[in-house]
N, C-alpha and C positions, 0 to 999 in steps of 0.2 A: 129493648134496644130500638125497636121501631119508633116508640114514642120519643126517644132521644134523638133518633135520626130526623124525625119530623121537626123537633124543636131546635136542632142544631143551627139552622139558618138564622134563627132569631138572635143567636149569640155571636154572629160574625163580627160584630163591632166591639166585642169585649175582648180584652187581652187574652191571647190563647193560653198563656201560662195560668192566668187566673181561672179560666174555665177548667183547665186540666186539673189544677191543684184542688179547687173547690169540688169539682165533680168527683174526683177519685177519693177525696176525703169523705164526702157524703156516701159514696158507694161502699167504702170500707166500713163505715159506721152501720149502714143499713145491712150489709152482709153479716157483720158480727152480731147485730141485733136479731137477725133471722135465726141464728144458732141457739138463742135463748128464748125465742118467742114461745108463748104459751100454747098456741094452736097451730095446726098445719096451715090454715088459711092465713094467719099472720106471717108465718114463715114464707109462704109463697109470695105474699104481697111485698114483704121486705126484700126478698131476692129480686123481684121485678123492679122495685125502686132502685136497687143497687146497679141494675144493668142500664138504667136510663142514661147516666153520665157516660157510659161506654159508647152508647149510640151517638150521643152528642159529639164526643171527641173523635169518633170514627169519621163522621161526616165532615167535621171541621178540618181534620188532618188530611182527608182526601181533597178537600177544597184547597187547602194550603199547598199541597203538592201540585195540583192542577194550575194554580196561580204562579207558583215559583218556577216550575220546570218549563224550559223553552218548548214550544210546540214541536220542534223537530225531535225531541227526546221523550215527549210525554207518553207515547205508546210503549216505548221500551221500559221506561221507569214504572209505569202502571203494571205492565206484564211481570216485571221482576218482583215488585211488591206483592202482587196477587199470587204469584207462584210461590214465593217465600212463605206467605201466610198459609197457603194450602199445604205446603210441604211440612210445616211444623205442627199443624193441627193434630194429626194422628199421634205425633210424639208426645204432645201435651196430654192427649186423652190417655195414652198408655201410661205416662208418668202419673197422672191423677189416679188411674185405676190401681196401679201398683202401690202408690202411697196409701190409698184408701184401704187396700188389703193389708198393708203392713202396719200402719199406725191407727187405722180406724177412720170412719167417715167424718166424725165430728172434728178431729184434729186436722184432717185434710181440708175441710171447709174453713176451719179457723185460719189455716195457712193461706187460703184464698183471700180472706179479709186482710191479712198481713201483706199479701202481695199487692192488693189495691192501695193500701196505705203507703206501701213502698214506692209506688209510682208517684204519688203526690210528694213524698219526701225527696225523691230523686229530682223532680222538677224544681223544687225549692233549693236543692243543693247545687244545681248546675247554673251558674250565672247566665250563660248564653240562652238557656231554655227559659229562665225566669224573665228574660227581656223580650221574648217573642211577642210581636205585635198582634193586634187583632187580625184575623184572617182577611177581613175586608181591606186592610192596608198593605197586604203582601203584594209585592211586585215580582215580575219574572226576572230570574237571574240571567245574566249575559252568558251566551253560549261560548 
C-alpha cells in the first residue's frame, strides 16, 4: 500500500474511474493468483502486488475529497471519514475471523479476491462513477 500511495500522485491526470477499475481488477487477479501460488514467497509477493492499487486509490480518493470539499467543511468531512473507517475496521476483522473459522482460510481469501473484483464491477456499473474525471481536474463544490 505504501508503494501505491507513493505512485498515486503520478496518476492524478488519469481518469479516476479508469484507475479504480484497472487497479482493482489487477488487485483481484493478483489476490486470486496468490491463492494458487506454488511457494510462500510467491504468495507473499502476489498479495503485496494486490495491495498496490489500494494504496493508489486511497491517495487519489483523499486528494479528490480535499479538492471537492469546501475549506469550511474539510475538517468535518475528513474527521467523519476517518472515524467511520476506524469504526468499521474491527467489524471487518471480526467478520473475516469468523468467516475463516466457519468456511476456512482459503475460501475466505477467495472471497477477498471476489470483493476486489466487485469494486471494479461496481464502478463500471454506475454511470456517475464511470464518468469521474481525473483527480487533477476536480474542482471545489459550492458550499
